[in-house]
Structures are given as structure tokens and as C-alpha cells.
All heavy atoms as an XYZ file, in Angstrom:
893
protein
N     -14.140     39.926     -4.099
C     -13.269     39.395     -5.103
C     -13.939     39.594     -6.459
O     -15.115     39.303     -6.626
C     -12.978     37.941     -4.788
C     -12.136     37.257     -5.773
S     -11.777     35.576     -5.305
C     -12.089     35.516     -3.588
N     -13.174     40.007     -7.436
C     -13.696     40.220     -8.783
C     -13.263     39.069     -9.678
O     -12.334     38.328     -9.336
C     -13.205     41.544     -9.317
C     -13.655     42.721     -8.488
S     -13.292     44.320     -9.176
C     -14.011     44.232    -10.785
N     -13.924     38.963    -10.808
C     -13.657     37.850    -11.731
C     -12.224     37.799    -12.222
O     -11.676     36.759    -12.534
C     -14.590     37.969    -12.921
C     -15.313     36.725    -13.236
C     -16.207     36.896    -14.395
C     -16.925     35.598    -14.584
N     -18.001     35.619    -15.503
N     -11.545     38.952    -12.272
C     -10.183     39.000    -12.787
C      -9.123     38.786    -11.721
O      -7.941     38.798    -12.057
C      -9.949     40.351    -13.495
C     -10.818     40.530    -14.714
O     -11.313     39.540    -15.264
N     -11.027     41.758    -15.129
N      -9.534     38.612    -10.469
C      -8.536     38.364     -9.419
C      -7.838     37.042     -9.661
O      -8.450     36.079    -10.118
C      -9.200     38.386     -8.068
C      -9.802     39.714     -7.716
O      -9.390     40.729     -8.291
O     -10.731     39.747     -6.871
N      -6.551     36.997     -9.354
C      -5.739     35.839     -9.659
C      -5.194     35.229     -8.359
O      -4.755     35.951     -7.481
C      -4.556     36.223    -10.598
C      -5.095     36.780    -11.896
C      -3.629     35.011    -10.828
C      -4.009     37.450    -12.754
N      -5.203     33.915     -8.307
C      -4.499     33.205     -7.248
C      -3.212     32.657     -7.869
O      -3.240     31.813     -8.743
C      -5.341     32.060     -6.683
S      -4.549     31.129     -5.365
N      -2.081     33.217     -7.449
C      -0.765     32.779     -7.916
C      -0.249     31.688     -7.001
O      -0.288     31.835     -5.784
C       0.227     33.961     -7.896
C      -0.074     35.025     -8.880
C      -0.756     36.179     -8.478
C       0.304     34.918    -10.210
C      -1.043     37.199     -9.381
C       0.050     35.916    -11.120
C      -0.627     37.077    -10.696
O      -0.918     38.058    -11.591
N       0.186     30.619     -7.590
C       0.738     29.502     -6.799
C       2.137     29.230     -7.291
O       2.377     29.037     -8.488
C      -0.127     28.239     -6.953
C      -1.505     28.536     -6.288
C       0.543     27.033     -6.318
C      -2.469     27.395     -6.360
N       3.109     29.314     -6.367
C       4.511     29.128     -6.720
C       5.042     27.904     -5.953
O       5.083     27.920     -4.732
C       5.337     30.389     -6.365
C       6.819     30.151     -6.741
C       4.794     31.602     -7.092
N       5.370     26.884     -6.721
C       5.870     25.632     -6.133
C       7.400     25.604     -6.174
O       8.043     26.636     -6.466
C       5.255     24.441     -6.855
N       7.984     24.452     -5.940
C       9.461     24.346     -5.803
C      10.124     23.712     -7.021
O      11.287     23.343     -6.939
C       9.787     23.542     -4.557
N       9.419     23.608     -8.149
C      10.017     23.028     -9.348
C      10.980     23.985    -10.000
O      11.382     24.988     -9.407
N      11.330     23.683    -11.248
C      12.269     24.567    -11.986
C      11.702     25.967    -12.071
O      10.525     26.159    -12.416
C      12.517     24.022    -13.384
C      13.716     23.131    -13.438
C      14.007     22.753    -14.884
O      14.745     23.498    -15.565
O      13.519     21.683    -15.280
N      12.548     26.933    -11.802
C      12.105     28.337    -11.828
C      12.780     29.056    -13.016
O      13.974     29.170    -13.083
C      12.505     29.030    -10.507
C      12.062     30.456    -10.460
O      11.316     30.938    -11.295
N      12.523     31.171     -9.440
N      11.940     29.520    -13.925
C      12.408     30.272    -15.063
C      12.104     31.780    -14.889
O      12.124     32.523    -15.838
C      11.793     29.761    -16.367
C      12.167     28.321    -16.644
C      11.272     27.326    -16.419
C      13.436     28.000    -17.117
C      11.625     26.007    -16.661
C      13.798     26.707    -17.372
C      12.892     25.685    -17.143
N      11.827     32.127    -13.678
C      11.529     33.536    -13.336
C      10.070     33.743    -12.997
O       9.222     33.203    -13.656
N       9.840     34.542    -12.008
C       8.487     34.901    -11.636
C       8.187     36.243    -12.277
O       8.786     37.263    -11.898
C       8.334     34.984    -10.107
C       8.658     33.694     -9.347
C       8.452     33.893     -7.850
C       7.877     32.534     -9.870
N       7.314     36.257    -13.230
C       7.057     37.445    -14.041
C       5.699     38.089    -13.698
O       5.002     38.555    -14.583
C       7.122     37.117    -15.552
C       6.064     36.126    -15.963
O       5.387     35.552    -15.089
O       5.906     35.912    -17.175
N       5.358     38.089    -12.443
C       4.086     38.686    -12.060
C       4.273     39.634    -10.873
O       5.207     39.527    -10.094
C       3.053     37.605    -11.704
C       3.357     36.801    -10.436
C       2.888     37.230     -9.197
C       4.116     35.646    -10.498
C       3.117     36.485     -8.057
C       4.348     34.899     -9.348
C       3.864     35.338     -8.137
N       3.341     40.570    -10.796
C       3.271     41.500     -9.691
C       1.818     41.456     -9.189
O       0.920     41.963     -9.892
C       3.659     42.914    -10.104
N       1.563     40.837     -8.065
C       0.177     40.699     -7.593
C      -0.466     42.060     -7.359
O       0.160     42.978     -6.870
C       0.309     39.917     -6.298
C       1.703     39.728     -6.020
C       2.521     40.246     -7.150
N      -1.743     42.148     -7.743
C      -2.540     43.350     -7.496
C      -3.218     43.204     -6.138
O      -3.111     42.183     -5.489
C      -3.584     43.508     -8.610
C      -2.933     43.708     -9.994
C      -3.967     43.568    -11.059
N      -4.548     42.206    -10.934
C      -5.525     41.708    -11.679
N      -6.035     42.434    -12.617
N      -5.959     40.475    -11.490
N      -3.971     44.236     -5.810
C      -4.576     44.326     -4.477
C      -5.419     43.095     -4.092
O      -5.239     42.570     -2.959
C      -5.449     45.593     -4.367
C      -6.211     45.719     -3.090
N      -5.552     45.949     -1.902
C      -7.503     45.616     -2.825
C      -6.464     45.985     -0.937
N      -7.652     45.782     -1.459
N      -6.281     42.591     -4.937
C      -7.142     41.469     -4.580
C      -6.591     40.110     -5.003
O      -7.259     39.105     -4.851
C      -8.524     41.683     -5.140
C      -9.284     42.750     -4.380
O      -9.105     42.936     -3.193
N     -10.161     43.451     -5.092
N      -5.421     40.090     -5.599
C      -4.790     38.833     -5.971
C      -4.278     38.129     -4.694
O      -4.138     38.774     -3.634
C      -3.629     39.043     -6.947
C      -4.059     39.525     -8.300
O      -5.259     39.369     -8.633
O      -3.220     40.059     -9.038
N      -4.034     36.836     -4.806
C      -3.613     36.046     -3.661
C      -2.407     35.219     -4.069
O      -2.400     34.628     -5.163
C      -4.765     35.143     -3.226
C      -4.697     34.679     -1.806
C      -5.059     35.508     -0.741
C      -4.274     33.373     -1.520
C      -5.024     35.069      0.556
C      -4.224     32.919     -0.206
C      -4.600     33.757      0.824
O      -4.544     33.338      2.110
N      -1.408     35.163     -3.230
C      -0.159     34.429     -3.546
C       0.045     33.312     -2.539
O       0.074     33.557     -1.302
C       1.061     35.379     -3.516
C       2.316     34.627     -3.801
C       0.872     36.525     -4.530
N       0.190     32.098     -3.046
C       0.445     30.948     -2.206
C       1.795     30.384     -2.551
O       2.044     29.983     -3.707
C      -0.647     29.874     -2.373
C      -2.031     30.439     -2.039
C      -0.340     28.659     -1.469
C      -3.189     29.459     -2.266
N       2.678     30.294     -1.577
C       3.950     29.638     -1.724
C       3.836     28.204     -1.328
O       3.246     27.871     -0.277
N       4.289     27.302     -2.169
C       4.192     25.875     -1.917
C       5.537     25.347     -1.559
O       6.467     25.292     -2.397
C       3.607     25.125     -3.169
C       3.469     23.650     -2.856
C       2.265     25.715     -3.569
N       5.702     25.000     -0.286
C       6.943     24.391      0.226
C       8.147     25.219     -0.222
O       8.226     26.385      0.076
C       7.038     22.935     -0.232
C       7.936     22.076      0.684
O       8.952     22.579      1.155
O       7.623     20.908      0.897
N       9.089     24.639     -0.962
C      10.306     25.332     -1.374
C      10.062     26.522     -2.313
O      10.959     27.327     -2.549
N       8.832     26.646     -2.866
C       8.497     27.779     -3.681
C       8.566     29.074     -2.890
O       8.705     30.171     -3.488
N       8.515     28.983     -1.572
C       8.670     30.163     -0.740
C       9.992     30.876     -1.014
O      10.062     32.095     -1.072
C       8.557     29.811      0.753
C       8.852     30.927      1.728
C       7.853     32.066      1.583
C       8.822     30.374      3.170
N      11.057     30.109     -1.248
C      12.371     30.713     -1.576
C      12.289     31.557     -2.832
O      12.857     32.656     -2.869
C      13.411     29.621     -1.766
C      13.861     28.984     -0.494
C      15.125     28.110     -0.709
N      15.441     27.399      0.461
C      15.252     26.093      0.654
N      14.729     25.375     -0.330
N      15.590     25.500      1.763
N      11.596     31.052     -3.851
C      11.449     31.834     -5.095
C      10.731     33.121     -4.853
O      11.107     34.149     -5.404
C      10.743     31.001     -6.171
C      11.435     29.750     -6.594
C      10.725     28.612     -6.974
C      12.839     29.655     -6.640
C      11.373     27.476     -7.406
C      13.478     28.484     -7.017
C      12.729     27.420     -7.413
O      13.348     26.241     -7.831
N       9.681     33.078     -4.056
C       8.929     34.301     -3.738
C       9.819     35.289     -2.985
O       9.840     36.473     -3.287
C       7.696     33.957     -2.907
C       6.559     33.237     -3.670
C       5.520     32.727     -2.700
C       5.960     34.197     -4.700
N      10.570     34.769     -1.991
C      11.435     35.658     -1.231
C      12.527     36.287     -2.126
O      12.803     37.485     -2.040
C      12.084     34.921     -0.070
C      11.074     34.542      1.012
C      11.691     33.665      2.105
O      12.668     32.958      1.884
O      11.085     33.650      3.217
N      13.096     35.497     -3.031
C      14.128     35.984     -3.951
C      13.544     37.070     -4.886
O      14.289     37.966     -5.290
C      14.698     34.845     -4.783
C      15.542     33.894     -4.014
C      15.812     32.608     -4.757
O      15.362     32.379     -5.887
N      16.588     31.709     -4.114
N      12.282     36.972     -5.204
C      11.617     37.917     -6.093
C      10.947     39.078     -5.342
O      10.287     39.897     -5.947
C      10.575     37.211     -6.971
O      11.220     36.260     -7.781
N      11.093     39.070     -4.006
C      10.496     40.095     -3.144
C       8.973     40.151     -3.304
O       8.388     41.241     -3.339
C      11.133     41.444     -3.386
C      12.628     41.425     -3.259
N      13.253     41.290     -2.065
C      13.593     41.474     -4.212
C      14.548     41.264     -2.270
N      14.797     41.361     -3.574
N       8.342     38.988     -3.427
C       6.910     38.877     -3.477
C       6.423     38.282     -2.174
O       6.854     37.169     -1.799
C       6.453     38.004     -4.689
C       6.927     38.645     -5.981
C       4.938     37.795     -4.668
C       6.712     37.772     -7.229
N       5.544     38.956     -1.500
C       5.074     38.509     -0.202
C       3.939     37.489     -0.364
O       2.933     37.775     -1.002
C       4.557     39.693      0.602
C       4.084     39.316      1.977
C       3.534     40.545      2.708
C       3.023     40.105      4.068
N       1.644     40.435      4.285
N       4.094     36.285      0.197
C       3.008     35.298      0.110
C       1.896     35.620      1.106
O       2.116     36.124      2.204
C       3.698     33.974      0.509
C       4.816     34.415      1.406
C       5.259     35.761      0.902
N       0.675     35.334      0.671
C      -0.457     35.443      1.571
C      -0.670     34.159      2.379
O      -1.250     34.183      3.455
C      -1.757     35.731      0.751
C      -1.665     37.052      0.038
O      -1.599     38.091      0.720
O      -1.639     37.051     -1.214
N      -0.194     33.059      1.823
C      -0.296     31.767      2.460
C       0.872     30.897      2.050
O       1.386     31.059      0.949
C      -1.622     31.074      2.035
C      -1.804     29.687      2.592
S      -3.300     28.854      1.893
C      -4.585     29.800      2.716
N       1.314     29.991      2.929
C       2.343     29.024      2.584
C       1.752     27.660      2.936
O       1.207     27.468      4.032
C       3.625     29.279      3.370
C       4.114     30.707      3.099
C       4.683     28.268      2.994
C       5.104     31.188      4.072
N       1.873     26.710      1.992
C       1.328     25.388      2.150
C       2.421     24.382      1.880
O       3.166     24.536      0.919
C       0.159     25.165      1.176
C      -0.343     23.739      1.251
C      -0.971     26.146      1.422
N       2.509     23.320      2.674
C       3.456     22.259      2.353
C       3.773     21.360      3.514
O       3.409     21.652      4.652
N       4.472     20.289      3.180
C       4.995     19.415      4.228
C       6.439     19.812      4.556
O       7.037     19.301      5.476
C       4.895     17.916      3.832
C       5.651     17.611      2.527
O       6.481     18.422      2.060
O       5.386     16.521      1.994
N       6.966     20.748      3.772
C       8.246     21.376      3.968
C       9.433     20.438      3.883
O      10.480     20.659      4.483
C       8.242     22.238      5.251
C       7.085     23.205      5.228
C       6.082     23.109      6.174
C       6.984     24.145      4.230
C       4.980     23.956      6.119
C       5.874     24.993      4.173
C       4.872     24.900      5.099
N       9.259     19.388      3.053
C      10.415     18.527      2.787
C      11.389     19.196      1.830
O      12.598     19.013      1.970
C       9.963     17.165      2.214
C       9.184     17.277      0.911
O       8.688     18.396      0.563
O       9.022     16.256      0.226
N      10.916     20.018      0.918
C      11.818     20.760      0.028
C      12.473     21.954      0.733
O      13.654     22.236      0.540
C      11.049     21.299     -1.200
O      10.534     20.245     -1.956
N      11.696     22.656      1.519
C      12.191     23.837      2.214
C      13.125     23.443      3.354
O      14.088     24.153      3.650
C      10.999     24.633      2.760
C      11.287     26.061      3.191
C      11.847     26.915      2.074
C       9.984     26.706      3.715
N      12.872     22.332      3.982
C      13.677     21.758      5.045
C      13.629     22.534      6.352
O      14.526     22.426      7.196
C      15.100     21.503      4.589
C      15.169     20.509      3.461
C      16.590     20.207      3.029
O      17.538     20.923      3.356
N      16.743     19.115      2.300
N      12.623     23.359      6.511
C      12.328     24.017      7.801
C      10.878     24.488      7.749
O      10.284     24.598      6.688
C      13.283     25.171      8.109
C      13.117     26.380      7.210
C      12.249     27.410      7.561
C      13.850     26.504      6.031
C      12.092     28.522      6.723
C      13.707     27.617      5.219
C      12.836     28.627      5.568
O      12.670     29.724      4.764
N      10.293     24.684      8.904
C       8.908     25.214      8.996
C       8.969     26.724      8.988
O       9.523     27.333      9.907
C       8.207     24.680     10.224
C       7.905     23.219     10.127
O       7.729     22.681      9.034
N       7.833     22.538     11.273
N       8.349     27.375      7.972
C       8.347     28.824      7.913
C       7.549     29.454      9.061
O       6.626     28.824      9.585
C       7.735     29.118      6.546
C       7.003     27.894      6.148
C       7.630     26.750      6.875
N       7.896     30.675      9.350
C       7.234     31.357     10.492
C       6.345     32.525     10.028
O       6.181     33.476     10.755
C       8.285     31.883     11.471
O       9.203     32.748     10.786
C       9.038     30.749     12.127
N       5.832     32.425      8.821
C       4.902     33.449      8.333
C       3.565     33.316      9.041
O       3.252     32.253      9.631
C       4.706     33.267      6.833
C       5.861     33.788      5.976
C       7.029     33.090      5.882
C       5.738     34.993      5.291
C       8.079     33.562      5.108
C       6.789     35.467      4.520
C       7.966     34.775      4.452
O       9.005     35.242      3.692
N       2.697     34.327      8.988
C       1.439     34.315      9.697
C       0.458     33.242      9.221
O      -0.301     32.696     10.008
C       0.829     35.683      9.462
C       1.920     36.554      8.943
C       2.979     35.634      8.360
N       0.416     32.895      7.938
C      -0.595     32.003      7.421
C       0.040     30.767      6.786
O       0.236     30.707      5.572
C      -1.482     32.764      6.397
C      -2.743     32.029      6.087
O      -3.102     31.032      6.703
N      -3.451     32.481      5.054
N       0.419     29.809      7.636
C       1.117     28.620      7.181
C       0.216     27.396      7.427
O      -0.304     27.218      8.522
C       2.439     28.417      7.943
C       3.108     27.114      7.544
C       3.349     29.598      7.706
N       0.057     26.589      6.403
C      -0.659     25.320      6.521
C       0.347     24.200      6.351
O       0.939     24.040      5.281
C      -1.786     25.232      5.467
C      -2.829     26.335      5.707
C      -2.437     23.836      5.531
C      -3.922     26.387      4.697
N       0.564     23.449      7.436
C       1.520     22.354      7.423
C       0.799     21.048      7.105
O      -0.149     20.690      7.781
C       2.253     22.259      8.773
O       2.870     23.498      9.053
C       3.298     21.156      8.744
N       1.272     20.385      6.071
C       0.653     19.129      5.650
C       1.476     17.940      6.120
O       2.688     18.074      6.350
C       0.581     19.067      4.095
C      -0.127     20.239      3.424
C       0.047     20.177      1.917
C      -1.602     20.233      3.788
N       0.837     16.819      6.221
C       1.542     15.593      6.561
C       2.424     15.162      5.392
O       2.070     15.358      4.239
C       0.522     14.503      6.868
O       1.163     13.241      6.963
N       3.530     14.564      5.709
C       4.398     14.025      4.646
C       3.763     12.795      3.975
O       4.027     12.502      2.812
C       5.774     13.668      5.214
C       6.609     14.890      5.544
C       7.993     14.544      6.032
C       8.811     15.668      6.522
N       8.443     17.018      6.337
N       2.912     12.098      4.712
C       2.175     10.958      4.205
C       0.817     11.431      3.716
O      -0.070     11.683      4.515
C       2.012      9.891      5.283
C       3.319      9.436      5.913
C       4.201      8.730      4.929
O       3.720      8.009      4.056
O       5.458      8.940      5.009
N       0.641     11.581      2.392
C      -0.627     12.035      1.838
C      -0.768     11.507      0.406
O       0.181     11.046     -0.179
C      -0.699     13.545      1.853
C       0.436     14.259      1.134
C       0.421     15.743      1.432
C       1.551     16.477      0.811
N       2.869     16.086      1.221
N      -1.990     11.559     -0.105
C      -2.266     11.024     -1.429
C      -2.014     12.014     -2.529
O      -1.782     11.627     -3.662
C      -3.744     10.566     -1.495
C      -4.005      9.334     -0.656
O      -3.083      8.547     -0.424
O      -5.131      9.218     -0.156
N      -2.073     13.312     -2.251
C      -1.930     14.340     -3.259
C      -0.765     15.253     -2.940
O      -0.239     15.248     -1.839
C      -3.238     15.120     -3.395
S      -4.580     14.090     -4.039
N      -0.404     16.077     -3.901
C       0.758     16.943     -3.749
C       0.450     18.182     -2.894
O      -0.703     18.547     -2.723
C       1.266     17.398     -5.128
O       0.287     18.214     -5.730
C       1.593     16.210     -6.025
N       1.532     18.822     -2.486
C       1.389     20.122     -1.781
C       0.755     21.136     -2.700
O      -0.054     21.966     -2.258
C       2.768     20.623     -1.369
C       3.473     19.714     -0.333
O       2.827     18.788      0.167
O       4.640     20.005     -0.057
N       1.066     21.091     -3.999
C       0.476     22.031     -4.970
C      -1.029     21.817     -5.075
O      -1.792     22.798     -5.125
C       1.142     21.871     -6.347
O       2.545     22.077     -6.200
C       0.585     22.898     -7.335
N      -1.448     20.575     -5.058
C      -2.895     20.313     -5.064
C      -3.569     20.934     -3.844
O      -4.608     21.567     -3.977
C      -3.120     18.801     -5.086
C      -4.581     18.413     -4.894
C      -5.458     18.477     -5.976
C      -5.059     18.018     -3.682
C      -6.772     18.148     -5.787
C      -6.385     17.694     -3.487
C      -7.246     17.758     -4.562
O      -8.582     17.430     -4.366
N      -2.928     20.813     -2.716
C      -3.514     21.412     -1.489
C      -3.547     22.921     -1.600
O      -4.496     23.561     -1.133
C      -2.649     20.988     -0.271
N      -2.554     23.515     -2.239
C      -2.562     24.961     -2.434
C      -3.728     25.383     -3.338
O      -4.440     26.369     -3.030
C      -1.229     25.429     -3.044
N      -3.953     24.668     -4.430
C      -5.070     24.972     -5.319
C      -6.386     24.820     -4.568
O      -7.281     25.673     -4.660
C      -5.038     24.094     -6.570
C      -6.318     24.270     -7.392
C      -3.832     24.453     -7.433
N      -6.509     23.771     -3.778
C      -7.749     23.554     -3.011
C      -7.994     24.723     -2.067
O      -9.134     25.153     -1.899
C      -7.663     22.234     -2.223
C      -7.803     21.012     -3.077
C      -9.136     20.934     -3.787
O      -9.270     21.294     -4.931
N     -10.135     20.505     -3.081
N      -6.944     25.251     -1.442
C      -7.086     26.378     -0.572
C      -7.510     27.642     -1.361
O      -8.313     28.435     -0.886
C      -5.800     26.659      0.239
C      -5.751     25.782      1.470
O      -6.416     26.069      2.445
N      -4.992     24.703      1.391
N      -6.934     27.842     -2.539
C      -7.346     28.940     -3.387
C      -8.824     28.840     -3.779
O      -9.558     29.833     -3.755
N      -9.272     27.641     -4.139
C     -10.670     27.417     -4.466
C     -11.568     27.722     -3.258
O     -12.612     28.339     -3.398
C     -10.897     25.989     -4.941
C     -10.353     25.651     -6.329
C     -10.368     24.142     -6.544
C     -11.147     26.387     -7.400
N     -11.117     27.269     -2.086
C     -11.915     27.496     -0.879
C     -12.080     28.996     -0.603
O     -13.099     29.428     -0.080
C     -11.177     26.821      0.314
C     -11.898     26.970      1.660
C     -11.123     26.283      2.784
N      -9.719     26.668      2.895
C      -9.264     27.784      3.427
N     -10.123     28.659      3.930
N      -7.977     28.036      3.500
N     -11.069     29.765     -0.980
C     -11.135     31.215     -0.815
C     -11.959     31.933     -1.901
O     -12.151     33.143     -1.867
C      -9.726     31.819     -0.754
C      -8.928     31.421      0.454
C      -7.441     31.802      0.270
C      -9.499     32.062      1.726
N     -12.400     31.149     -2.896
C     -13.273     31.698     -3.946
C     -12.571     32.049     -5.258
O     -13.212     32.569     -6.165
N     -11.297     31.732     -5.372
C     -10.606     32.023     -6.621
C     -10.925     30.996     -7.684
O     -11.065     29.799     -7.373
C      -9.093     32.113     -6.377
C      -8.704     33.336     -5.634
C      -8.670     33.349     -4.250
C      -8.392     34.522     -6.324
C      -8.357     34.509     -3.557
C      -8.054     35.673     -5.603
C      -8.068     35.666     -4.247
O      -7.769     36.814     -3.570
N     -11.024     31.479     -8.918
C     -11.266     30.579    -10.066
C     -10.217     30.769    -11.134
O     -10.143     30.002    -12.093
C     -12.654     30.797    -10.674
O     -12.799     32.142    -11.076
C     -13.752     30.427     -9.652
N      -9.406     31.816    -11.011
C      -8.353     32.141    -11.988
C      -7.007     31.858    -11.322
O      -6.639     32.584    -10.374
C      -8.514     33.597    -12.385
C      -7.569     33.973    -13.524
O      -6.869     33.147    -14.069
N      -7.575     35.257    -13.860
N      -6.314     30.828    -11.766
C      -5.056     30.409    -11.152
C      -3.912     30.551    -12.143
O      -4.032     30.195    -13.309
C      -5.149     28.947    -10.698
C      -6.048     28.737     -9.549
C      -7.407     28.608     -9.703
C      -5.567     28.687     -8.224
C      -8.265     28.445     -8.631
C      -6.400     28.505     -7.159
C      -7.756     28.393     -7.354
N      -2.774     31.017    -11.651
C      -1.519     31.021    -12.429
C      -0.540     30.229    -11.607
O      -0.191     30.604    -10.480
C      -1.005     32.442    -12.627
C      -1.861     33.259    -13.547
N      -1.382     34.378    -14.193
C      -3.148     33.148    -13.935
C      -2.323     34.901    -14.928
N      -3.439     34.171    -14.802
N      -0.069     29.096    -12.180
C       0.849     28.207    -11.448
C       2.260     28.357    -12.004
O       2.451     28.346    -13.209
C       0.393     26.764    -11.577
C      -0.768     26.335    -10.658
C      -2.056     26.980    -11.052
C      -0.898     24.866    -10.626
N       3.218     28.502    -11.103
C       4.629     28.659    -11.463
C       5.411     27.594    -10.801
O       5.129     27.185     -9.655
C       5.144     30.030    -10.948
C       4.622     31.211    -11.721
C       3.354     31.735    -11.447
C       5.378     31.816    -12.704
C       2.875     32.829    -12.132
C       4.886     32.907    -13.416
C       3.638     33.416    -13.116
O       3.159     34.485    -13.805
N       6.461     27.132    -11.478
C       7.459     26.178    -10.898
C       6.789     24.895    -10.422
O       7.158     24.363     -9.377
C       8.216     26.852     -9.750
S       8.817     28.515    -10.140
N       5.867     24.367    -11.194
C       5.075     23.240    -10.733
C       5.489     21.892    -11.311
O       4.970     20.877    -10.934
C       3.600     23.482    -11.020
S       2.896     24.759     -9.963
N       6.444     21.851    -12.230
C       6.827     20.546    -12.754
C       8.324     20.326    -12.606
O       8.740     19.585    -11.759
C       6.406     20.382    -14.214
O       6.939     21.443    -14.985
C       4.907     20.342    -14.351
N       9.112     20.952    -13.434
C      10.558     20.694    -13.366
C      10.880     19.275    -13.691
O      10.303     18.693    -14.595
N      11.783     18.678    -12.962
C      12.194     17.290    -13.221
C      11.288     16.259    -12.577
O      11.550     15.075    -12.654
N      10.188     16.678    -11.953
C       9.307     15.744    -11.238
C       7.998     15.574    -11.968
O       6.960     16.077    -11.595
C       9.046     16.279     -9.827
C      10.252     16.393     -8.929
C      10.728     15.013     -8.415
N       9.713     14.238     -7.814
C       9.392     14.230     -6.531
N       9.980     15.031     -5.686
N       8.429     13.452     -6.059
N       8.019     14.838    -13.078
C       6.797     14.629    -13.848
C       5.777     13.852    -13.048
O       4.569     13.985    -13.259
C       7.123     13.880    -15.194
C       5.956     14.053    -16.169
C       7.483     12.446    -14.979
C       5.728     15.449    -16.644
N       6.217     13.097    -12.020
C       5.260     12.392    -11.161
C       4.376     13.379    -10.393
O       3.233     13.108    -10.106
C       5.976     11.453    -10.175
C       6.925     12.179     -9.249
O       7.707     13.049     -9.721
O       6.909     11.869     -8.041
N       4.893     14.564    -10.120
C       4.073     15.574     -9.458
C       2.934     16.010    -10.406
O       1.831     16.246     -9.937
C       4.893     16.778     -9.023
C       5.556     16.577     -7.724
N       6.099     17.624     -7.013
C       5.751     15.494     -6.955
C       6.604     17.150     -5.871
N       6.402     15.868     -5.836
N       3.196     16.112    -11.695
C       2.163     16.514    -12.616
C       1.072     15.464    -12.690
O      -0.096     15.784    -12.580
C       2.781     16.732    -14.023
O       3.849     17.636    -13.925
C       1.725     17.264    -15.000
N       1.440     14.200    -12.874
C       0.440     13.172    -13.003
C      -0.312     12.966    -11.677
O      -1.499     12.744    -11.660
C       1.020     11.867    -13.482
O       1.995     11.407    -12.550
N       0.408     13.071    -10.581
C      -0.228     12.894     -9.293
C      -1.212     14.020     -9.021
O      -2.305     13.828     -8.554
C       0.800     12.831     -8.161
C       0.175     12.571     -6.797
C       1.183     12.612     -5.679
O       2.214     13.257     -5.794
N       0.873     11.979     -4.601
N      -0.802     15.256     -9.361
C      -1.691     16.372     -9.148
C      -2.964     16.205     -9.968
O      -4.067     16.446     -9.482
C      -1.000     17.689     -9.459
C      -1.780     18.915     -9.060
S      -0.858     20.438     -9.085
C      -0.670     20.708    -10.834
N      -2.820     15.791    -11.216
C      -3.978     15.642    -12.081
C      -4.896     14.533    -11.595
O      -6.107     14.649    -11.711
C      -3.528     15.332    -13.515
S      -2.695     16.752    -14.255
N      -4.346     13.464    -11.058
C      -5.200     12.365    -10.574
C      -5.982     12.726     -9.330
O      -6.936     12.063     -8.974
C      -4.364     11.106    -10.339
O      -3.529     11.268     -9.204
N      -5.590     13.788     -8.659
C      -6.277     14.208     -7.422
C      -7.391     15.209     -7.675
O      -8.206     15.494     -6.783
C      -5.279     14.826     -6.459
S      -4.127     13.644     -5.731
N      -7.464     15.799     -8.883
C      -8.459     16.861     -9.119
C      -9.854     16.358     -9.015
O     -10.215     15.350     -9.594
C      -8.255     17.487    -10.524
C      -6.955     18.221    -10.655
C      -5.928     17.866    -11.426
C      -6.583     19.413     -9.990
N      -4.909     18.774    -11.302
C      -5.282     19.745    -10.404
C      -7.203     20.243     -9.086
C      -4.613     20.855     -9.949
C      -6.529     21.358     -8.618
C      -5.245     21.650     -9.079
N     -10.661     17.056     -8.241
C     -12.080     16.758     -8.124
C     -12.890     18.050     -8.274
O     -13.787     18.316     -7.518
C     -12.340     16.167     -6.736
C     -11.607     14.900     -6.481
N     -11.890     13.705     -7.137
C     -10.564     14.644     -5.667
C     -11.053     12.785     -6.690
N     -10.223     13.305     -5.817
N     -12.543     18.824     -9.240
C     -13.177     20.137     -9.435
C     -14.368     20.014    -10.344
O     -14.349     19.336    -11.306
C     -12.142     21.168     -9.998
C     -11.006     21.301     -9.038
C     -12.810     22.513    -10.216
C      -9.841     22.103     -9.575
């Protein structure tokens, strides 16, 4: 992995368009209902993370991490943690707030980076 590699994270908040095309070493994580946005944009996720309350079904992709609905932090936080675990330090987050400002404050209160 090179310094310029990007971990793209697409959540289920308001979508104003996905304006990225992942390169060879970039990594794409769909967060719960954000998987729909990736599919609509024909972007293949490398990983899907979530409790799937927004998506309302369990996806059948090869690399799915299913989270408990009862947790202290958001699905997006778990996605970032997985990106960090894989060695990424450059993150681009899409659709992460929308009408759910509680997700923003909750995600920030969980950061331990």
C-alpha cells in the first residue's frame, strides 16, 4: 500500500453523488445502506460493514462484517476501524451525516485514533 492509497467509506446518509473511481490499491467499504449507493454507481465494495438496519437484509458479498444492533459506536466508526486495521490512513467518507446529526457526534465520541 502506498501513501496515496485511499479507503473510501460510503454510508447510508444523504447522497449527493459518488464522484470517485477507486484505483487499484484503493479500498471501498460500504456501510449498511450505503451498499445501495455503491451498487447504483456501479462501484464494487471490497468490504461491507453494518448491522443492516438501514439495508434491511444481510448482503451476500464475500467480505461482510455483521455488527450487533446493540453497540456503543456507529457502523461508520466500525468501517473506519477496519480501514485503519488494513493500514489505510487516507479516508474519504461519503453519505455519513444527512439528517442524522447524532451519527456525527456519536462517531466523533468513539474515536480513539
